[in-house]
Structure formats: structure tokens, C-alpha cells
N, C-alpha and C positions, 0 to 999 in steps of 0.2 A: 229698488231694490234688491235686497239680499242677494249677494248672490249664493248663499249659501242654500238657499231657501226656494227653490224652483218647484212649487208643485204647479201641476197644468190639469186642469179636469175639461176631460170632453164630453159634453153633453149632446148623446144623440151616439147612435150607433150608426146603421148603414154601409155603402157603400164608401159614403163619404167620414162619417168619421173612422172604421178602420182604416182609411189611407191616412189621414192625422194621424192616427196613432202610429201607424208603421212608421211613416217619414221623421217622427218628430223621436222615435224611439231609435232610429236608424242614426239621425244626424247627430243626439244628443246623448247617446252611447255612455260618453266618459266623461259626458259635464254633470251628474249629479242629479239630473233632471228627476223627477217624482211626475207619473204620467198615468193619472185614472181615466178611465172611458166609463163614467153614469148610463143607465139605458133601461129607455120605462118600455114592463111585459106589457102595456097596455096601446103602443104607437107599433102598427106596421110599417114597412118599409114601403113606400112609392113605387118603386121598383118601376119607372118607366125608362131610366135609359140602358139599355144591354147590347150597346154599342158604344166603342170607343174610337179615338184617334190614335194613331201611333205612338205617344209620347205615355202609353200607358205600358208598354215594352218596358220603354227606359225607367217606371218606377220600377217593375217587378225585378230591374236589372239592380237596383239602387237596395230594395231590400231583400236581397237574395233570392228570388224564387224562382224555379226553372219553369218552361212551358208545362214540360211532363209532369209538372206534381201539382200545377193550380188547375190547367186547361181540362182535363178529364174528370177532375172532381167540379167543378162547375161548366159542367157541359157544353165549354167553348167552342169556337170555330175564328176562322180567320177572317181577316176583313184588309181588302186593300185599296175598298174604295166606296164611292157608292151610285148607285145608278139610279137616276132621277126619268120618271116617266111622263109623259101627260103635261106636264108644264106648259109646252109650248102647242100652238097648233102652226106655226111656220112650216111648210113644206121640208123633208129634209130633219127636220131639229123637234123629233115629238119625243127624241129621249137621248139621254150621252151618261156620260161615268166623269165624276169625279174623282179623281185617281187621287193616290198616297202616291206620293213619286220615289222611283227609285235611280239609283243612276245613271243606268243604259239609258233615260230619257234625258241626260246631258246630249246626247245626238241626238235624239230627234227634234227637242223642244225647239231649238233656234229656227227649223221648220215652221213649227206651228205658227211659230210669232207672228215668222215672216209671212206667211201664208195668209193667216188671220188680220195684220195691219194691212196689204195690199185688198186684202177683199174690202175690208170698210173701205178703201179708195175706190171702188168700184171694178176693180180686177177679179176676173171670174176665174178661185182658185180653189182648193180644197182646204175648208175654212174649220169642219168639224173637229174638235178632238178627240174623237174615240179613236181617228187614224196616227196619232202620233206615241201612244204612252202604252207604257209596257202592260202597266194594270188592267187596262182593256182590255188586253188576248189572255190575261190569266184567269179574266171573268169570264171570258168568251171560251174559254176550253176549262174553266173548272178545276185550275191549278191551284196549290200552294204557294206562298208566297219566301219558301227556306229553300237557298242558296245552298249548293254541292261547294264543295271545297274548290274544285274545279272552278269556279267561276267567281272570279274578286270582285262581283259589285253588291252594295249595299240596298239592300230593298226596304223599302218605309212600310208598315203594315201594321193594322190595330186589330181590336177584335170584334165576336160578339157570346155575349155570355148569360149565364139566369145570374140575377145582380142579386138576388137575394143568397143564393151558394156563394158567390165571390165571397160577400161581406161577412159569411160566417167562416169561411176560408182567413180569410185578411185578421179576421178576430183572435185565429188559433195561432198565425205567427204572431199579432201582434204582442198574445199572452208569451209566448217566446221570446218575445226581446225586454221581456219584463213590464208591458201594461197590466194594470189592474183593473180590473172588470168589478161592475156594480151592475148589482140589476135594482131600480128603485125609482118610481114618480116623482122628479120635483115640481112642486105645491107654491112654490115662492119665491123668489129671490130678493134678498137684502141690501142696502145701500149702502157706502159709508159716507161720511161727509163732506169727501170731496167728489162723487157723483160715481166712485168705481164699484164694484160688485164685489161684495163685504163676504157673504156663504151662501149658502143654497140651501130652501129648507123641505124636508121629504115628506110623501103622504106616509111616510115610514116612523117619521118622528127625528130623522136623522139630520145633522147642520154637517153641511161638507162645507168646505174653506180650502181654496187656491189662493195660489199668486196670480195666474192668465187662467182665465176661462177661454173657451172655443164651443160655440155653439154652430152645435150639428141638428138640429131641434128640427129643421125642416120649412116649409113653407109656413109655419106660424114665427118663427125668428123667435125663441123663447128669450131671449138675453137680449140681440142684439141690436131685436124692434119696439119688445112688448115691454123689457125692466129699461133699457137704456134709452128706450124713445129716440132712436136714429131712425129717420127720415125714409123713406121706400121710393123710390123714382120711378114710376111707370112707364111703359114703353107700349103701355096699349091702344096710344094713336099711330105709331107705325105698325107695331105688330097686333094684328087684330085674332088673333088664337086665344083663347081661354079656356079652351074642355078635351078630353080623349076617352074614347072609347077602345078598351084593349082586352084581345083574350086571346089564346095559344091556338092553334091548329098542328095538325099532323105532319111529320116532316116526309120528306118526299126520297125517294131513293136515291137522288146526287143531288147537290146542291153548291153555288159556286159562291166566293171568297166577298162577299157585297150585300149592301144595303137595299135594299130596293125601295125607293119612296117614290109613289103613286100621286098625282095632284087626282083630286076628286071633285065634286062641285063646292062643296064647300073649306076646303082644307087641302091636307095630304097622308097619305097612308103609308104606314109603314111595313115592313117586311126583312122581318131579321133571324137568320138559320140559324139553331142551335143542335146540335146533335141530338136532343131527345123531341124536337117539334121547332116551330115557328112559331116567335114573336110577331103578333101582328098588333098595328091600334092605327088608330083614325083622331088626328089629331086639327081641332075646327072650331069656329068661333058660332059661341050661344048667339052670338047677337043677331045673325044669319040663318041660324036653323035650330031646332029644338033638339032635346039630345035624344029623340025617339025617331026620331027625321033620319038624323044621324047614324046611329045605330044598323038603321033597316038600311040606309044606303051604305055602309059597309060591309052588312052580310052581305046584299046582293053583288057587293066587288069581290068577295070572296066564296061566293055561290054560297053562301050559309042561311039563304032565307029559311028553311025547314028543318035547320041545328037547333037542336037542344044546348048546344056550350053556351056554358055562364059568360056573359060579359063584366066588363069591371067597369066602373063608369068614374073619371079624375077631372076636377076643376085644378087649375095653376093661374097664378098670376105671373106677370110678363114683367121684367125690371129687374131694378138693383139697389140696393141700400147705397145711402152717401156717403158713408164709412164703411170698410170690412172690418177695420182695427179701433173698435172706437174705444176707450177708457182702458182696464183690463179686461177686453174680451174682443176676440178673435172671431170672426165672423166666415163660417167654410159651406159648401153647399148652396143647399136650394134656400139656405135662411140668409145668404150672401144675393141670392138672385137668383132666376132663372132668366132664358133666353132659350124657348123651347127644343125640344130634340133633333131639329132638321139635319143639321149636321154633326149631331153626336160631339159635344163639346162643353158638356157638363165637369164631366172628370179632367178632361184638359185642365179646366177653370177650376175644379178643386187641389190640383196637382200644384198647379202654378199659385195658389194661394197659399197653401202651405209653404213650397217648397221658397217663395220671396219673402214669406214674412220669418222663416227662421234666417236668411241670408239677414234681414233686416234686423232683427232680434238681436243675433249674433254680433253683429257690427256695432248696436248700438249700447251692446253691455248687459243686455238683456232689461234693457229701459225703452222707452217710448222714443227715443230721440230720431229716430227713422221711420215716425210713423205716418206723417200727411206724404213722404214721398211711397213709401208701400201705397197708399190710398191712392194714391193719384196713379199710380200703372197698373195698379189691378182696376182699378174702375175704367180706365185707358182700352185694355182689353175686353173688357165686357162690354164698353160701347164699340169697339170697333167689331166685335162678333156679332153684336147686334146688327150693324148696318150691313156685315155680309148675309148672316140672314133676312134681311127687308129687302135686300135687292133683289132676292130670288122669285118675292111676289108682286115687286115694282115692276121690273121689266116681263115679266107673265103674260103672254098673247092671250091667253084666254080671255074671253067675255059674254061664258055661256050663262051664269049668275051675277046676281047684282054681289056677290063675296068678289068674285076674280075682277068686276069690272071698279069695283072699290080699294080694291088693290094697287091695280094698276094706272089709277089716276090719284091715287095719294100723294098728297101732296107734303103730308108733314115727315117727308126726312130728314137725316141731320144736314147739315152744311156740307159737311166729310164728304156723303153717299152723292148728295147733289152734285159736286165738283167730281165726284169719279166717272157718273153719269154724263157729264156734261163732255167732260175729256173724252171720251169713247165718242158720245153723238156726232163730236168735233173731227172723228178721223184724227186725233192723238194718239203718242204712245201712254197709256194708262200706266208706264213703268213709273215714266216722270212723279204722277198725280202720288203714287203709292210712295214713292220714296221722300216725297214731300212732305207728306202727310204720316211718315213712317208707319205706312201702317203695315208692309212686307213684313213683318215679324211675328205679326199674326195669322193673317193668310196670304200665304206668299202670292207672288205677283198670276204664277200660271192658275191658280186655282179663280184667282176672278178672270184670267183668259177664259177659263174653261166653263165658268160659268156665265158669262156673257155670251161668248162665241155657241157653248152647247144649248143656250134657249135661243138662238140664230140671230140675233142685234146686228142683223148686216142689211144691207141691204137687196133689192128682192132680186129673184133672180134678172129679170125681164132690164134690172139697170146695171149690171155686169154687165164688162166686156174683154174680152180675151185679152192675156195679157204680154207683153216679149219675151225675149228668151232671159233677160235677169228676173224678174219676176217669176218664172215660172223653173230657176233653178233646182230647187226642190224635188226630184221624182217623188211621187206617192207608191211608187211599185218599191221602188228601192227602202224606205221607210218601213213596209208592208214585210218585208221580207225579213230584213234587221230585226223587229220584232218578236217575227216569228220564230229566224233561230235563237233568239233570247229566249224564249217561252221553251224550248227545248230540252233547259236545263233546268225544268221545276217537275215536283210529283204533281200525280192528282191530287185534289185539297182532301179528299176521303182517305184516304191512302195516307198522305200523309199526319194527318189525327188518328187514327190506328196506330201507327206507329209512336205517337206520345204514351197510348194506353201501355203499352208493352216494356215502356223504360222504367 
């Protein structure tokens, strides 16, 4: 590629498109790139993902946006973890929190690992994750994860937000960074003799040309899948869900900084608190329940059987493309793949894809020299996220419907996940397995342990025996007191959100 001719065309807006535009405009601010985003006025935003993991804060820092600038405008709230309800029927394990980690956890996590390891060996110790992490206490007391000057510890946190409003906000930031915006409907993609994308034709009669094309066109994959024919690798054999019903409800007077994921008969329901409403959705498998029955079940779950609140129905496919960067096209967001929203990983995948692409593109002097290495890296990340999500279903102890029975007995899981589960059931330290597979860079050791312990994958109470003094070296009461005193440094969630609006 001619280094002086760096034209980038992003097809599709929404959160993925505008995150891409902002990252490229920021990292290439002085490199002579010309970045244009083209968006059709006829295509709406999917808008399912209204929650994030901690890397979204890093993205905002990179593009130079403060929380006081974007959070009030996007009705955003804080998020310190996900509370899982009714995924397990094992006594004492009907609910647990998957926490985002905080530095104070470094003092309590060793006790969690010690207790949970010995409990798998049959020693009667407290092994539920909710007793060991600060995030659980912040949720319980409805505290925001913003630390004062006198508390010198970092706290990882994410956000909840209105995805439509966030896309609009990021569009304005990108335009300030020099990104050009064009409203047009792309109807045709023309390839050159080498199979690269040569240009795009629009319904308005324009011809759009670039050196690099970014496909943010959503599930249809207009460039990467339709035009370039990159195969899609389905995960449907291990992840059964393919549908969702979504609607908003009124916000309560007070709410905690967490997403709630509640298992239902044929999938799970999310509850995401925004400042002006709750976002609610039921993710389910159409192979086990029809859309009307799913909506009825969901309304009953929310106490809205007699309500006329309008529901929105969505269909999706789970999996990924075999190449995220093919020819002169990069796929980002839903066009590259989707691993359902259970752990809110969608935006993290967008950020990782774009950031690693910029890194590879720069290192290759704006050529495709590192394309294969990039594709392997992003695919590995997708597959690692898939396995972590699949594990939720595979280890669930629910057997009340054919859906849960099929999930709990599904043998079509990856060799990677199978090795982790075998290691856990054999009473081994799965840290070794995660390190051997290099999986701890995706979901850390703590996350895997919280997942497995939180769902009660332990010997039954009848199988446990008392431990000696060494086994009981950590005192639950002391850990509880340490966490309680740490929590004294945090303000109420609603108070912190109000302070953002006044800044």
C-alpha cells in the first residue's frame, strides 16, 4: 500500500463502528489517515449489549473522554460484576457474583483459592466466592466503585449504558477527531482482480473507494461474509441460544452496580440498571421453546403478564468468521462474530480487535504482513470466551426442562474446556491447566474459580469432613471484617451518579 494513501472506510455505525472510528482516529492522529464512516439511514441498531467489562473505561481514557462527559448523557451506571441467580439447584449455591477484581482482593483471594481447593478434596470449608471479594460487598451495599484519594487501591469496574445514546455520543467525539460521516445505503461491493474490495456502490449513485474497509454492518456481514465469502464458524452445537425478547421497565428508587442474570426454563434473563430505566432481556433457544411462550414466561418472571409494554424480538447466530482480517477488509463487532451477551464481552472484543489490528498494521508498515498472526490471536480470544460461556451451561445442575438437560449433558464441547473440567473434577489446581493453555489472559484464574465454585461444583455436604488447623488457617470472620472496612471508603451508587451530573 502507498503509505501516503491511507483511506479507511467503515461500513456501519452503532457502538462497534464508532469505537473503531475513535480508536483509529486517536492512534493514527498524526499518520495521515483519512477515515470515513458510512451509515445507512434504513438500518437500526441491534442494541442488545448495554453492559461492559472493565476495558471500556480504558477505551474512554484512550480517546480522552471523562465519565462526567459521557455517563450522564448515556444514562450510564457503574458495574462491578454480574450476579447469577437460579443457575444451580445445589443447596447454598442458588446465587453468586462474578466480580470484577479490586486490588484489596489480593489480600483475600488466597483464602478463596485455599478453601475452594481443599473443599474439592472433601474438607468442610467455606468455599462460596461471595465471601471473599470486595465487589460483592459493593453490590450488597449499593456502593459505587470510585475510590477517594486516601484509599490507594485500584478498583476494576465496567458500565451499563444506553447503547443507542452511546453510539451517538461517540459519533460526535469521532467527528471532532476528524472522522468524516456519510449517510448512504451500500447496495453493491465490487472486487478487483486479486479479490480485494475495489469499491462500494450506493443506492444514491455514489462510488466509495478506500484502501482499507472495515465491516461493522452487523450480523449480515455485508463485506466480510457476503462480498468476500469468508466462512462463518458456528457455535450452535455448544451454545443453543439463538433468540431474545427485550423490553424496558421502570427504574427502582435505588439500585446496585451490577447486572443480574437469572436462569429461566429455556435460557436466562438479564436485568441492567440505567439511570432512567431497567433494560431487560430473555435469551433463549428457539429449538426448545417458541417465541410466544418465551415472551409469556419472561413477562411472568417480571410480573408483567397484564402489562401492555411492547416487546422487541431478536434473532442471532453464535460463532465467528474464520478470518477477521481478509484481503483489505477488517470485520469488527457482530460482522465478525457473536458469543451471546452472558458475560458482556461484545465491546471488549471490539476494542481488542481494533487495537490489535492497529498494532499489526503499524508493525507491518501498513501491509498485511502480520494478518495471519492477528487472525490467530483474535480467533483464540473468541474461542476462549466461547468456552467460558459454554461452561456456565455445561455445569448447571438444573434439570427442570429438556433445555437444561441437553446443556448439562452436551458432549460437544471443546478439548480445551473438557481439560479444564476434568482437571477440576479430579481435584487438581486448575491454575496449572489455565496457564498451560494460556487462557488466563482472557478470563483470569479467579473468574474460572468463581464460575465453578459459584455453581457449587463441590462434593456434597454429606461427603465433607472437618479439617485440621492448617486447613482452617483463614478465618471467614476476619475476611468479612476486612472487606467491610474497605467498603467504608465508597459512596452510595446513586450519590456518585448524581455527582457526575453536577460536574
